[in-house]
C-alpha positions in Angstrom: 9.5 -168.3 31.8 12.3 -166.0 32.6 15.5 -168.0 32.9 17.7 -165.2 34.2 16.5 -165.4 37.7 18.7 -164.7 40.8 18.3 -167.4 43.4 19.3 -166.2 46.9 20.0 -167.7 50.2 19.8 -165.4 53.1 21.3 -165.5 56.6 20.1 -162.9 59.1 21.4 -162.1 62.7 19.1 -159.9 64.8 19.6 -158.3 68.1 16.3 -159.4 69.6 13.7 -156.9 70.7 13.1 -156.5 74.5 9.4 -156.9 73.9 6.8 -159.7 73.6 4.0 -159.0 71.1 0.3 -159.3 71.9 -2.2 -159.7 69.1 -3.3 -156.1 68.9 -5.2 -154.6 66.0 -3.5 -151.5 64.6 -5.2 -148.2 64.2 -6.7 -147.5 60.8 -4.0 -147.1 58.1 -2.9 -143.5 57.6 -1.9 -142.5 54.1 0.5 -139.5 53.9 1.5 -139.5 50.2 -1.9 -138.4 48.9 -1.9 -134.9 50.5 1.4 -134.9 52.3 -0.6 -134.9 55.6 -2.0 -138.0 57.4 -5.4 -139.0 56.0 -7.2 -142.3 56.8 -6.9 -144.6 53.9 -10.7 -145.0 53.6 -11.0 -141.3 52.9 -8.4 -141.0 50.1 -10.0 -140.4 46.7 -6.8 -141.1 44.7 -5.5 -144.6 43.8 -2.9 -145.5 46.4 -1.1 -148.8 46.9 1.1 -149.5 50.0 3.7 -152.1 50.8 4.6 -152.9 54.3 8.0 -154.1 55.6 6.7 -157.7 55.8 5.4 -157.6 52.2 8.7 -156.2 50.9 10.5 -159.0 52.7 8.1 -161.6 51.2 8.8 -160.5 47.7 12.5 -161.3 48.2 13.8 -158.9 45.5 17.0 -157.0 45.8 15.8 -153.9 43.8 12.8 -151.7 44.6 11.9 -151.6 40.9 11.3 -155.4 40.9 8.9 -155.0 43.9 7.1 -152.0 42.5 6.1 -153.8 39.3 4.1 -156.3 41.3 1.7 -153.5 42.3 -1.4 -152.4 40.1 -0.7 -150.2 37.0 3.1 -150.3 37.5 5.5 -151.6 34.8 9.3 -151.5 34.8 11.8 -152.0 32.0 15.5 -152.5 32.0 18.1 -152.3 29.3 20.0 -155.4 30.6 20.7 -157.1 33.9 21.0 -155.8 37.4 22.1 -152.1 37.5 21.3 -151.4 33.9 19.3 -148.3 33.0 15.7 -148.9 34.1 12.4 -147.1 34.1 9.3 -147.4 36.3 6.1 -146.4 34.4 2.8 -145.8 36.3 -0.2 -146.2 34.0 2.0 -146.0 30.9 3.6 -142.7 31.6 7.3 -142.1 31.3 9.5 -142.9 34.3 10.8 -139.4 34.4 7.2 -138.2 35.2 7.2 -140.4 38.4 8.6 -138.6 41.5 10.5 -140.8 44.0 10.9 -139.7 47.6 13.0 -141.6 50.3 12.2 -140.2 53.8 11.1 -137.0 52.1 14.4 -136.9 50.1 13.9 -136.3 46.4 15.9 -138.8 44.4 15.5 -137.1 40.9 18.7 -137.1 39.0 19.5 -133.7 37.4 22.5 -135.3 35.4 20.1 -137.7 33.6 18.7 -136.8 30.2 15.2 -136.1 31.6 15.7 -135.7 35.3 14.5 -139.2 36.0 15.1 -141.2 39.2 17.7 -144.0 38.7 15.5 -146.7 40.2 18.1 -149.4 39.3 20.3 -148.1 42.1 17.6 -148.3 44.9 18.0 -151.4 46.9 15.1 -152.9 48.8 17.0 -153.5 52.2 16.3 -150.9 54.9 12.8 -150.0 53.5 10.0 -150.1 56.0 7.1 -148.8 53.9 6.3 -147.8 50.3 3.3 -145.8 49.1 2.5 -145.6 45.4 0.2 -142.8 44.3 -1.1 -143.3 40.7 -2.2 -140.7 38.3 -1.4 -137.0 37.8 -0.4 -135.4 41.1 0.9 -132.0 39.9 -0.2 -130.0 43.0 1.9 -130.1 46.2 4.5 -132.4 44.7 5.3 -130.4 41.6 3.5 -129.8 38.3 5.4 -132.6 36.6 4.4 -135.4 39.0 2.6 -137.9 37.0 2.7 -140.4 39.9 4.5 -140.5 43.3 6.5 -143.2 45.0 7.1 -142.4 48.7 9.6 -144.7 50.4 10.1 -144.7 54.2 13.0 -146.3 56.0 12.5 -148.8 58.7 11.7 -147.5 62.2 11.7 -149.1 65.6 10.1 -148.7 68.9 12.0 -147.4 71.9 15.3 -149.1 72.3 18.2 -150.1 70.1 18.1 -152.7 67.2 21.0 -154.0 65.2 20.7 -156.3 62.2 23.3 -158.0 60.0 22.3 -160.1 57.0 24.1 -161.7 54.1 22.8 -163.2 50.8 24.3 -165.3 48.1 23.0 -166.6 44.8 23.5 -167.3 41.2 25.8 -165.4 38.7 28.2 -164.5 41.6 25.5 -162.5 43.3 26.4 -161.4 46.9 24.8 -158.9 49.2 25.6 -157.7 52.7 23.4 -155.5 54.8 23.9 -153.7 58.1 21.4 -151.7 60.0 21.3 -149.8 63.3 18.0 -148.4 64.5 17.3 -146.7 67.8 14.9 -144.3 69.5 13.8 -142.8 72.8 11.3 -140.2 73.9 13.5 -137.3 72.5 15.2 -138.7 69.4 15.3 -141.5 66.9 17.7 -142.6 64.2 18.5 -145.2 61.6 21.6 -146.1 59.6 21.5 -148.6 56.7 24.6 -149.8 54.9 24.1 -152.1 51.8 26.7 -153.7 49.5 25.7 -155.7 46.4 27.9 -157.2 43.7 27.1 -159.6 40.8 29.0 -161.0 37.9 25.8 -160.8 35.9 25.3 -162.4 32.5 25.6 -161.6 28.9 22.3 -160.0 28.0 23.2 -159.0 24.4 22.9 -161.7 21.9 24.7 -159.5 19.3 27.8 -159.7 21.5 29.2 -162.7 19.6 32.9 -161.7 20.0 33.3 -160.5 23.5 30.6 -162.6 25.1 31.3 -161.1 28.5 29.1 -161.0 31.6 27.8 -157.6 32.6 28.4 -157.2 36.2 27.2 -154.6 38.7 28.3 -153.2 42.1 26.4 -151.0 44.5 27.4 -149.4 47.8 24.6 -147.5 49.5 24.5 -145.7 52.9 21.2 -144.2 54.1 21.0 -142.3 57.4 18.2 -140.6 59.2 18.0 -138.8 62.5 15.0 -137.0 64.2 15.0 -135.0 67.3 12.0 -133.8 69.3 13.0 -130.3 70.4 9.6 -129.6 72.1 6.2 -131.1 72.3 5.3 -129.5 69.0 8.6 -129.0 67.2 10.6 -131.7 65.5 13.9 -131.6 63.5 14.9 -134.3 61.0 18.0 -134.8 58.8 18.3 -137.4 56.1 21.4 -138.2 54.0 21.9 -140.8 51.3 25.1 -141.8 49.5 25.1 -144.2 46.5 27.9 -145.6 44.4 26.7 -147.7 41.5 29.1 -149.2 38.8 27.6 -151.1 35.8 28.8 -153.1 32.8 26.6 -153.2 29.7 26.6 -153.8 26.0 25.8 -151.6 23.0 27.7 -148.3 23.4 29.5 -146.3 20.8 33.1 -145.4 20.0 33.6 -145.2 16.3 31.4 -148.2 15.9 29.0 -150.1 18.2 31.0 -152.1 20.9 30.0 -154.2 23.9 32.7 -153.3 26.4 30.9 -150.5 28.2 30.8 -149.2 31.8 28.9 -146.6 33.7 29.6 -145.0 37.0 26.9 -143.3 39.1 27.5 -141.2 42.2 24.8 -139.7 44.4 25.0 -137.5 47.5 21.7 -136.1 48.7 20.7 -134.5 51.9 17.5 -133.1 53.4 17.0 -131.0 56.5 13.4 -130.3 57.8 11.8 -128.5 60.8 8.3 -129.3 61.6 5.9 -127.5 64.0 2.6 -129.1 65.0 -0.2 -127.6 67.1 -3.9 -128.6 67.6 -5.0 -126.4 64.7 -2.0 -126.0 62.4 1.1 -127.6 61.0 4.1 -125.9 59.5 7.2 -127.5 57.8 10.2 -126.0 56.2 12.7 -128.2 54.4 15.8 -127.9 52.3 16.9 -130.6 49.8 20.2 -130.8 48.0 21.1 -133.4 45.5 24.4 -133.9 43.7 24.9 -136.5 41.0 27.9 -137.4 38.8 27.8 -139.8 35.8 30.7 -141.2 33.8 30.4 -143.4 30.7 33.3 -145.5 29.3 33.6 -147.3 26.0 36.4 -149.8 25.8 37.7 -148.2 29.1 37.9 -144.8 27.4 35.8 -142.0 28.9 33.1 -141.3 26.3 31.3 -138.6 28.2 30.3 -137.4 31.6 27.5 -135.4 33.2 27.1 -133.7 36.5 23.9 -132.3 38.1 22.6 -130.5 41.1 19.2 -129.6 42.6 18.7 -127.2 45.4 15.1 -127.1 46.7 13.6 -125.0 49.5 10.0 -126.1 50.5 7.4 -124.8 52.9 4.2 -126.8 53.6 1.5 -125.6 55.9 -2.0 -126.7 57.0 -4.8 -125.3 59.0 -7.1 -127.8 60.7 -9.1 -125.7 63.2 -12.0 -125.1 60.8 -15.4 -126.9 61.0 -15.1 -130.1 58.8 -12.4 -128.9 56.5 -8.6 -128.5 56.3 -6.5 -126.0 54.3 -3.2 -127.1 52.9 -0.8 -124.5 51.3 2.8 -124.3 50.3 5.7 -122.8 48.4 8.7 -124.5 46.7 11.7 -122.8 45.2 14.0 -125.1 43.0 17.3 -124.5 41.3 18.3 -127.1 38.7 21.8 -127.4 37.5 23.1 -129.6 34.6 26.8 -128.9 33.8 27.1 -125.2 33.1 23.4 -124.7 32.7 21.0 -123.4 35.5 17.3 -122.9 35.8 15.0 -121.7 38.6 11.3 -122.6 39.2 8.9 -121.2 41.8 5.8 -123.0 42.7 2.8 -121.9 44.8 -0.2 -124.0 45.7 -3.3 -124.3 47.9 -5.6 -127.3 48.6 -9.0 -127.5 50.2 -9.9 -130.8 52.1 -13.5 -130.9 53.1 -14.9 -133.7 55.3 -18.6 -133.1 55.1 -19.2 -136.3 57.1 -17.6 -139.6 57.9 -18.9 -140.6 54.5 -18.2 -137.8 52.0 -14.9 -136.1 51.2 -13.9 -133.5 48.6 -10.5 -132.1 47.8 -9.7 -129.3 45.4 -6.6 -127.4 44.7 -4.6 -125.1 42.3 -0.9 -124.7 41.6 1.0 -121.9 39.9 4.5 -122.4 38.6 6.9 -119.7 37.3 9.7 -121.2 35.2 12.7 -119.2 34.1 12.7 -120.5 30.6 9.1 -121.4 29.9 7.0 -118.9 31.7 4.0 -119.3 34.1 1.6 -122.4 34.2 -1.4 -123.2 36.2 -2.3 -126.8 37.3 -5.5 -128.1 39.0 -6.6 -131.1 40.9 -10.0 -132.1 42.3 -11.1 -135.4 43.9 -14.0 -136.9 45.8 -14.8 -140.0 47.8 -18.1 -141.4 49.1 -18.3 -144.3 51.6 -21.2 -146.5 52.7 -21.8 -149.9 54.2 -23.3 -152.7 52.1 -23.7 -156.5 52.9 -21.0 -156.8 55.5 -18.7 -154.6 53.4 -17.5 -151.0 53.3 -17.9 -149.5 49.9 -15.9 -146.5 48.6 -16.7 -144.6 45.5 -14.0 -142.3 44.2 -13.2 -140.0 41.4 -10.4 -137.5 40.6 -9.0 -135.2 37.9 -5.6 -133.5 37.7 -3.5 -131.5 35.3 0.2 -130.5 35.0 3.1 -129.5 32.9 6.8 -130.4 32.4 9.4 -128.0 31.0 12.1 -129.6 28.7 15.0 -130.6 30.8 18.3 -128.6 30.6 19.9 -131.7 29.0 17.2 -132.0 26.3 17.6 -128.3 25.3 21.4 -128.4 25.4 21.7 -131.6 23.4 19.6 -130.2 20.5 21.8 -127.1 20.5 25.0 -129.0 20.7 27.4 -130.6 18.2 25.9 -134.1 18.3 22.5 -133.0 17.1 21.4 -132.6 13.5 18.1 -132.1 11.6 15.4 -132.7 12.3 16.2 -132.3 16.0 18.5 -129.4 15.7 15.7 -127.5 13.9 13.2 -128.1 16.7 12.5 -125.5 19.5 11.3 -127.7 22.3 8.3 -126.4 24.3 6.7 -127.6 27.5 4.5 -130.7 27.8 1.1 -130.5 29.3 -0.8 -133.3 30.9 -4.2 -134.2 32.3 -5.9 -137.3 33.6 -9.0 -138.5 35.4 -10.0 -141.8 37.1 -13.1 -143.2 38.8 -13.6 -146.4 40.7 -15.1 -148.5 43.4 -13.6 -150.4 46.3 -15.1 -153.1 48.5 -13.6 -153.9 52.0 -15.0 -156.9 53.8 -15.2 -157.0 57.5 -13.0 -160.1 57.3 -10.2 -158.0 55.8 -10.5 -159.1 52.2 -10.8 -156.3 49.6 -11.4 -155.6 45.9 -10.9 -152.5 43.9 -11.9 -151.6 40.3 -10.6 -148.4 38.7 -10.9 -146.8 35.3 -8.4 -144.2 34.1 -7.7 -142.0 31.2 -4.5 -139.9 30.9 -3.1 -137.7 28.1 0.2 -135.9 27.4 0.2 -133.1 24.8 3.5 -132.4 22.8 5.4 -135.3 24.5 9.2 -135.1 24.1 11.1 -138.1 23.0 14.5 -139.1 21.6 14.8 -139.8 17.9 15.5 -143.6 17.8 15.2 -143.7 14.0 17.9 -141.2 13.1 19.5 -140.4 16.5 19.3 -136.7 15.6 18.3 -135.6 19.1 15.1 -134.8 20.9 11.9 -134.4 19.0 8.3 -133.5 20.0 5.1 -135.4 19.2 2.7 -132.5 18.2 -0.6 -133.8 19.4 -2.0 -136.0 22.1 -0.6 -139.2 23.5 -3.1 -141.3 25.6 -3.1 -144.1 28.1 -6.5 -145.4 29.1 -7.6 -148.5 30.7 -8.8 -150.4 33.8 -7.1 -151.7 37.0 -8.4 -154.5 39.2 -6.8 -155.3 42.5 -7.9 -157.8 45.2 -6.6 -159.5 48.3 -8.4 -162.4 49.9 -7.9 -164.0 53.3 -8.6 -167.7 52.6 -7.7 -168.9 56.1 -5.6 -168.0 59.1 -2.6 -169.3 57.3 -3.2 -168.6 53.6 -3.8 -165.4 51.7 -4.3 -164.6 48.1 -3.6 -161.4 46.1 -4.0 -160.5 42.5 -4.0 -157.4 40.2 -4.6 -156.9 36.5 -4.1 -153.8 34.4 -5.3 -153.3 30.9 -3.8 -150.2 29.2 -4.6 -149.0 25.8 -2.0 -146.5 24.7 -1.9 -144.3 21.6 0.6 -141.8 20.1 -0.7 -138.9 18.0 0.0 -141.0 14.8 -2.3 -143.7 16.1 0.4 -146.2 16.9 1.0 -147.9 20.3 3.3 -146.1 22.7 6.7 -147.7 23.1 7.4 -150.1 26.0 3.9 -149.9 27.4 2.5 -153.4 28.0 -1.1 -153.6 27.1 -1.7 -156.2 29.8 -0.1 -156.6 33.2 -1.1 -159.2 35.8 0.3 -160.4 39.1 -0.9 -163.3 41.3 0.4 -164.2 44.7 -0.1 -166.8 47.4 1.2 -166.4 51.0 1.4 -169.2 53.6 2.4 -169.0 57.2 2.3 -171.9 59.6 0.6 -171.8 63.0 3.9 -171.2 64.8 4.8 -168.3 62.5 8.3 -169.8 61.9 7.7 -171.0 58.3 6.6 -168.5 55.5 6.2 -169.5 51.8 5.4 -166.8 49.2 4.7 -167.4 45.6 4.3 -164.7 43.0 3.5 -165.0 39.3 3.9 -162.0 37.0 2.9 -161.7 33.3 3.4 -158.9 30.7 1.8 -159.0 27.3 1.6 -156.9 24.0 4.5 -154.4 24.1 6.3 -152.8 21.2 9.6 -151.1 20.8 11.3 -149.2 17.9 14.5 -150.1 16.1 15.8 -147.6 13.5 12.3 -146.3 12.9 10.6 -149.6 12.6 8.2 -150.9 15.3 8.9 -154.4 16.6 6.9 -156.6 18.8 8.5 -157.4 22.2 8.1 -160.9 23.5 5.6 -161.6 26.2 7.1 -162.8 29.4 6.2 -164.6 32.6 8.1 -164.7 35.9 7.6 -167.0 38.8 9.2 -165.9 42.1 9.2 -168.2 45.2 10.6 -167.3 48.6 10.8 -169.5 51.6 11.8 -168.3 55.1 12.1 -170.2 58.3 12.8 -168.7 61.7 15.5 -170.7 63.4 15.2 -168.9 66.8 12.0 -167.2 67.9 11.8 -163.4 68.1 9.8 -162.3 71.1 8.3 -158.9 71.3 6.5 -157.5 74.3 4.1 -154.6 74.2 2.4 -152.8 77.0 -1.0 -154.2 78.0 -2.5 -151.1 79.6 -2.5 -147.5 78.7 -3.0 -144.3 80.7 -6.5 -143.1 79.9 -5.6 -139.6 81.3 -2.5 -139.2 79.1 -4.2 -137.2 76.3 -6.9 -134.7 76.8 -9.0 -135.2 73.6 -11.8 -132.9 72.4 -15.4 -133.6 73.0 -18.5 -132.2 71.3 -20.7 -129.5 73.0 -23.2 -131.5 75.0 -25.8 -128.8 75.7 -26.4 -128.1 71.9 -27.6 -130.2 69.1 -29.9 -132.6 71.1 -29.0 -136.2 70.3 -26.7 -135.3 67.4 -22.9 -135.6 67.8 -19.8 -135.4 65.7 -16.4 -137.0 66.1 -14.7 -134.7 63.6 -12.7 -132.8 66.2 -11.7 -136.1 67.9 -10.7 -137.7 64.6 -8.5 -134.7 63.7 -6.8 -134.7 67.1 -6.1 -138.5 66.8 -4.5 -138.0 63.4 -2.4 -135.1 64.7 -1.1 -137.1 67.7 -0.4 -140.3 65.7 2.2 -138.4 63.5 4.3 -137.8 66.6 3.9 -141.3 68.3 7.2 -143.0 68.7 6.7 -145.8 71.3 4.3 -148.6 72.0 3.4 -147.1 75.3 2.3 -143.9 73.6 0.1 -146.0 71.3 -1.6 -147.7 74.2 -2.0 -144.4 76.1 -3.7 -142.9 73.1 -6.0 -146.0 72.7 -6.9 -145.8 76.4 -7.5 -142.0 76.2 -9.6 -142.5 73.0 -11.6 -145.2 74.7 -12.3 -143.0 77.8 -13.2 -140.0 75.6 -15.6 -142.1 73.5 -17.2 -143.7 76.6 -17.8 -140.2 78.1 -19.4 -138.9 74.9 -21.6 -141.9 74.4 -22.6 -141.9 78.1 -23.7 -138.2 78.1 -25.3 -138.3 74.7 -27.1 -141.5 75.6 -28.6 -139.9 78.7 -29.7 -136.9 76.6 -31.3 -139.2 74.0 -33.2 -141.2 76.6 -34.3 -138.0 78.3 -35.7 -136.7 75.0 -37.3 -140.0 74.4 -38.9 -140.1 77.8 -40.3 -136.5 77.3 -41.9 -137.6 74.0 -43.3 -140.9 75.1 -43.7 -140.9 78.9 -43.5 -144.6 79.1 -41.5 -145.4 82.1 -40.2 -149.0 82.6 -42.9 -150.5 80.5 -41.1 -149.7 77.3 -38.4 -152.4 78.1 -40.9 -155.2 78.6 -40.8 -158.0 75.9 -43.5 -157.8 73.2 -44.7 -154.3 74.4 -45.4 -151.8 71.6 -47.3 -148.5 71.4 -47.8 -148.8 67.6 -51.3 -148.9 66.3 -52.5 -152.0 64.5 -52.8 -150.2 61.1 -49.0 -149.4 61.1 -46.3 -151.8 60.1 -46.3 -154.8 62.3 -43.8 -154.6 65.3 -42.8 -157.3 67.7 -42.0 -155.1 70.7 -38.6 -156.9 71.2 -36.2 -154.2 70.1 -35.8 -152.2 73.3 -35.8 -155.3 75.5 -33.0 -156.8 73.4 -31.0 -153.5 73.4 -31.3 -153.4 77.2 -29.8 -157.0 77.4 -27.0 -156.0 75.1 -26.1 -152.8 77.0 -26.1 -154.7 80.3 -23.5 -157.1 78.9 -21.1 -154.5 77.6 -17.7 -154.4 79.4 -17.2 -151.4 81.7 -20.9 -150.4 81.4 -23.9 -151.1 83.8 -27.4 -149.8 84.1 -28.4 -147.6 86.9 -31.4 -148.8 89.0 -34.6 -147.5 87.5 -35.2 -144.9 90.2 -36.2 -142.6 87.3 -37.8 -143.6 84.0 -35.6 -144.6 81.2 -32.4 -146.5 80.5 -29.4 -144.7 81.9 -26.0 -146.4 81.0 -23.2 -145.5 83.4 -19.5 -146.1 82.7 -17.6 -147.7 85.6 -14.6 -145.8 86.8 -11.1 -147.1 86.1 -10.6 -148.0 89.7 -13.5 -150.4 89.5 -13.0 -151.9 86.1 -10.9 -151.1 83.0 -11.5 -152.6 79.5 -9.1 -152.3 76.6 -9.6 -151.4 73.0 -8.1 -154.0 70.7 
């Protein structure tokens, strides 16, 4: 077991909500990260994992990287304790191929060697939701996106919420968090301030002389503000400021020493303007990232690095077509590292076709023009098919994607600089190309339990890596590096109080020379049990994590890394109850939702237009009242559709059969004796069911046939839960 665990005690003070919560079922989960527009999770063909605010809290980890590695197919490594250089790998691909977004803000670090995201400096406090998109996604996110992690900050309903928390634990670890969240009908905002400090521990056994603890300090401010300018236009601004100072072992002066420090500074901002109509969306955003790194050996500045990214994006979609959506966009990016600059222009289009409620296909193409490495074309196609089977919804999925990554400015500059020597100095780095596919099956039980099995195969051609045997610089593996395997993920509701979750990943990796890829565990597994008592005051969460069969390289020689196991246990007890109140009734006339054409198509009908309208409206919902208004309006619309279409259906039935009231009598059937035996109970039972539906009654049989009629809201009003 890992003995370097941080045990934390947390005290939280909350400004209570002014609401009391009813047990209301949420609308179907909407996934944004897959296509950058809202799509119901059941229609997403890519492998997506999501973490809610409650789940993040249950994990009890200070850093987001420690939470991410408990999800399927995700492994994280660190060179030391808290704050040390870390990497998050999705399905065995390098961390710099994973794009990390925070409220749409890109956290890629242009001052880093390979423009990776410094996940070691992303704290978990203030995070409301995380979506992890696995596999090649080089379309609307950028050609080099081998996976996407989309983080959203906490949001609140209408009103003002303040939160102050403090934590303390082993190794002199202390954390303080302050948050302020507010919203009304016209605007919303959130501000999160986090401070973490720890003395750390001595992670380097070779440090027999100094034997010092390697500490870490982090100060983070994350702010977001949104304003609703009109019904269809919204403005949003995001700013993030991070200061991270780390101590570590194993740096260089004239010889290897263990008195080392690093300083990381981030200033990043994003401004976006969104326009939404019934048939189209348009979004323009500007993203600016400034980073500054300083490295010290024995308190002497060894080297520093500065970087800057300026990115202008346009994303549009057209939804007014019959059963398909068109997504398109342009992104212009300027990357700066020191005195070096590079521009990249990307153009893409994606087709989303919803042939029915059961079958979805997406296909897209992207074109990139890079200043240094020319033009490249990337593709992506995916499909999902859904059907019901034995009290479960079953989803079959498959996808394929390709991409490319140009060598970073740092890689190119290092090989041309004074610290490089043969063989690296003789290498002219070229772009990497990538491709990957996956296929799988998912079961979702009516009870809420689910299970998913996915097979994947990914390859990187001409992968760039640092020469760990001779430290000559950056080299390129001419040939194909692969990662292929299987992911299994399940969550089971055992009772009202107990839930179980587990995932397992087997990943067979191979370099062009046939050897295993470095720091890629062959096996990853996570198991968790969650308990909550009847009052909801006591929560106990246990997580067990295991990593097996990894290798690393030391001076050109492969070494086996030790397998490890980690057990995390968190216990929370609410000292004072938090009461939340939500509205019980919505206004059914609040939203004018589309209906199918009733005088065409006979008994056939489609909810495609209604579904699209609901998705569009949900993206702009800010308050509970709006949620209930939408639910009431949805209910009213569905009732009207079913009422009119049912009348048409029975009218057609009556024309064909001319049976009058007799058809509803028990045991009556017009089937001949040589046909399959029928009891004549179907219509009589259906009649009884319809008569007992809330808000529906049967008209007297003045005319033949069953004619359901919806009661008006003034007489009776039911609610959708």
